[in-house]
C-alpha positions as CSV (number, residue, x, y, z in Angstrom):
1,M,15.3,-1.8,-8.1
2,L,18.7,-2.7,-6.7
3,N,21.6,-2.5,-9.1
4,V,25.3,-2.1,-8.7
5,S,25.2,1.7,-9.0
6,S,22.7,2.0,-6.2
7,T,24.7,-0.1,-3.7
8,T,28.1,1.6,-4.2
9,T,29.8,4.5,-5.9
10,L,32.8,2.4,-6.7
11,P,33.3,0.7,-10.1
12,W,32.1,-2.9,-10.1
13,S,35.7,-4.1,-10.5
14,D,36.9,-2.2,-7.5
15,L,34.6,-3.9,-5.0
16,K,36.1,-6.6,-2.8
17,T,35.4,-10.1,-3.9
18,S,32.8,-10.8,-1.2
19,A,31.0,-7.5,-1.9
20,R,30.9,-8.3,-5.7
21,I,29.4,-11.7,-4.9
22,V,26.7,-10.1,-2.6
23,A,25.9,-7.4,-5.2
24,A,25.6,-10.0,-7.9
25,A,23.4,-12.1,-5.7
26,F,21.1,-9.2,-5.0
27,Q,20.8,-8.5,-8.7
28,R,20.2,-12.1,-9.7
29,F,17.8,-12.9,-6.9
30,A,15.8,-9.7,-7.6
31,Q,15.6,-10.5,-11.3
32,S,14.9,-14.2,-11.3
33,G,13.8,-15.2,-7.7
34,F,15.7,-17.5,-5.3
35,T,14.9,-20.9,-6.5
36,S,15.8,-20.6,-10.2
37,V,19.1,-18.8,-9.7
38,T,22.2,-20.9,-9.4
39,I,25.5,-20.4,-7.7
40,R,27.2,-20.6,-11.1
41,E,25.0,-17.7,-12.4
42,I,25.8,-15.6,-9.4
43,A,29.5,-16.4,-9.7
44,G,29.4,-15.5,-13.4
45,E,27.8,-12.2,-12.6
46,A,30.4,-11.4,-10.0
47,G,33.3,-12.6,-12.2
48,V,34.5,-15.2,-9.8
49,S,34.3,-19.0,-9.6
50,A,31.5,-20.9,-8.1
51,A,33.9,-22.4,-5.6
52,L,34.8,-19.0,-4.3
53,V,31.1,-18.2,-3.7
54,I,30.9,-21.4,-1.6
55,H,34.1,-20.5,0.2
56,Y,32.7,-17.2,1.3
57,F,29.1,-18.1,2.0
58,G,28.8,-21.9,2.2
59,S,25.8,-22.3,0.0
60,K,23.2,-20.4,-2.0
61,D,21.0,-20.4,1.2
62,G,23.9,-18.9,3.1
63,L,24.3,-16.2,0.5
64,R,20.6,-15.4,0.6
65,R,20.7,-15.1,4.4
66,E,23.6,-12.6,4.0
67,C,21.5,-10.6,1.6
68,D,18.5,-10.7,3.9
69,S,20.7,-9.6,6.9
70,R,22.1,-6.7,4.9
71,V,18.6,-5.4,4.1
72,V,17.6,-5.8,7.8
73,K,20.7,-3.9,8.9
74,F,19.9,-1.2,6.3
75,V,16.4,-0.8,7.8
76,R,17.5,-0.8,11.4
77,D,20.2,1.8,10.6
78,K,17.6,4.0,9.0
79,L,15.4,3.6,12.1
80,R,18.2,4.8,14.3
81,T,18.5,8.1,12.4
82,G,15.3,9.3,13.8
83,A,13.9,10.3,10.4
84,P,10.2,9.9,9.7
85,A,9.2,6.3,9.2
86,A,7.7,7.1,5.8
87,E,11.1,8.3,4.6
88,N,12.7,5.2,5.9
89,L,10.2,2.9,4.2
90,D,10.6,4.8,0.9
91,A,14.4,4.4,1.2
92,V,14.0,0.7,1.5
93,F,11.8,0.5,-1.5
94,V,14.2,2.6,-3.6
95,Q,17.3,0.7,-2.5
96,Y,16.0,-2.9,-2.2
97,G,12.4,-2.9,-3.5
98,A,12.8,-5.7,-6.1
99,Y,14.8,-7.9,-3.7
100,A,12.4,-7.3,-0.8
101,A,9.4,-8.1,-3.0
102,R,10.9,-11.5,-3.9
103,A,11.9,-12.2,-0.3
104,V,8.5,-11.3,1.3
105,A,6.6,-13.2,-1.4
106,A,8.8,-16.3,-0.9
107,D,7.8,-16.4,2.8
108,S,10.7,-18.7,3.8
109,K,11.9,-19.1,7.3
110,D,14.9,-17.0,6.5
111,S,12.9,-14.1,4.9
112,R,10.4,-13.8,7.7
113,E,12.7,-11.6,9.8
114,L,13.0,-9.2,6.9
115,A,9.3,-9.2,6.4
116,E,8.6,-8.5,10.0
117,V,11.2,-5.6,10.1
118,L,9.5,-4.0,7.1
119,L,6.1,-4.5,8.7
120,E,7.5,-2.9,11.8
121,V,8.4,0.2,9.8
122,A,5.0,0.2,8.1
123,R,3.2,0.1,11.5
124,T,5.3,3.1,12.6
125,V,4.3,4.9,9.3
126,V,0.7,4.4,10.1
127,A,1.0,5.4,13.8
128,E,3.0,8.5,13.0
129,G,0.8,9.5,10.1
130,T,-2.4,9.1,12.0
131,E,-1.1,11.0,15.0
132,S,0.2,13.9,12.9
133,G,-2.9,14.0,10.7
134,T,-1.0,13.3,7.5
135,L,-2.6,9.9,7.1
136,R,-6.2,8.9,7.4
137,G,-6.7,6.3,10.1
138,S,-8.3,3.0,9.5
139,S,-10.7,0.8,11.5
140,D,-7.9,-1.8,11.3
141,S,-4.6,-0.1,11.7
142,E,-2.7,-3.4,11.6
143,A,-4.2,-4.4,8.3
144,Q,-3.6,-0.8,7.1
145,A,0.2,-1.3,7.8
146,V,0.2,-4.6,5.9
147,A,-1.6,-2.9,3.0
148,L,0.9,-0.1,2.9
149,L,3.8,-2.6,2.8
150,V,2.1,-4.8,0.1
151,L,1.2,-1.8,-2.1
152,G,4.7,-0.4,-1.8
153,L,6.3,-3.7,-2.9
154,A,3.7,-4.5,-5.5
155,P,5.3,-2.8,-8.5
156,F,8.5,-4.7,-7.9
157,A,6.7,-8.0,-8.0
158,F,6.0,-7.7,-11.7
159,P,9.4,-6.7,-13.2
160,A,9.0,-8.4,-16.6
161,F,5.4,-7.2,-17.2
162,L,6.2,-3.6,-16.2
163,A,9.4,-3.5,-18.2
164,R,7.5,-4.7,-21.3
165,W,4.6,-2.3,-20.6
166,A,6.9,0.7,-20.3
167,D,9.2,-0.5,-23.1
168,A,12.1,0.3,-20.8
169,G,13.7,-0.9,-17.6
170,L,11.9,-1.6,-14.3
171,D,13.2,1.7,-12.8
172,T,11.5,3.7,-15.6
173,A,8.3,1.8,-15.3
174,V,8.2,2.3,-11.5
175,A,8.9,6.0,-12.0
176,R,6.0,6.3,-14.4
177,L,3.7,4.7,-11.9
178,A,4.7,7.0,-9.1
179,V,2.3,9.8,-10.0
180,P,-0.9,7.7,-10.4
181,I,-0.1,5.8,-7.3
182,A,0.5,9.0,-5.4
183,E,-2.8,10.3,-6.8
184,I,-4.6,7.3,-5.5
185,Y,-3.0,7.7,-2.1
186,T,-3.8,11.4,-2.0
187,H,-7.2,11.8,-3.6
188,G,-8.6,8.3,-3.6
189,L,-9.7,6.3,-6.5
190,V,-13.5,5.9,-6.4
191,A,-16.1,8.7,-6.1
192,D,-18.7,6.9,-3.9
193,S,-18.8,4.6,-0.9
194,G,-19.9,1.5,-2.7
195,L,-16.5,-0.2,-2.8
196,L,-15.9,0.4,0.9
197,A,-19.4,-0.9,1.8
198,A,-18.8,-4.0,-0.2
199,A,-15.4,-4.6,1.4
200,V,-16.8,-4.2,4.9
201,G,-19.6,-6.6,4.0
202,V,-17.2,-9.2,2.8
203,R,-15.1,-8.9,6.0
204,G,-18.2,-9.2,8.1
205,E,-19.1,-12.4,6.3
206,Q,-15.7,-13.9,7.0
207,H,-15.8,-13.3,10.8
């Protein structure tokens, strides 16, 4: 989950005004979603006036677009490093998981570029993993990439529930889920082929 400490090593008060506003927007959007958060709440989080937020970003939509563009830039910068795509996707989840989950779920015109960039990385993860033998291929590699992205973002889509379940913050809850999720990825979940057969049957009925 994005927080101030994960976006900068500087104290909150040492950030430039615009950077404080963006960091506060990331935090509030990730926690409460885009529609319910107000400019006044973001301004209060950043320690500035609502008028100053408008001065820098024009509107809440403008601020959201700035947040989206920063995540897109983060992803594209990661892609240019030449690191394995799986590492890049993990880095996005660590840095921006909660925000990205909200953005992709909202499916707005502005968030679709972000969703497509993330899916681009997931497709590369599938391609690289299948080629290297570290990932089992699927009969539908495109849907496999979407599933990888959705499953990666899923824990961040339930912040209140997971924090309550873990009796701690979302970061602690996600960390606790890491091993069982990795076990499912590595060893699988079911011991027979019944679930797969049922899924294939349902897909066949839908075509």
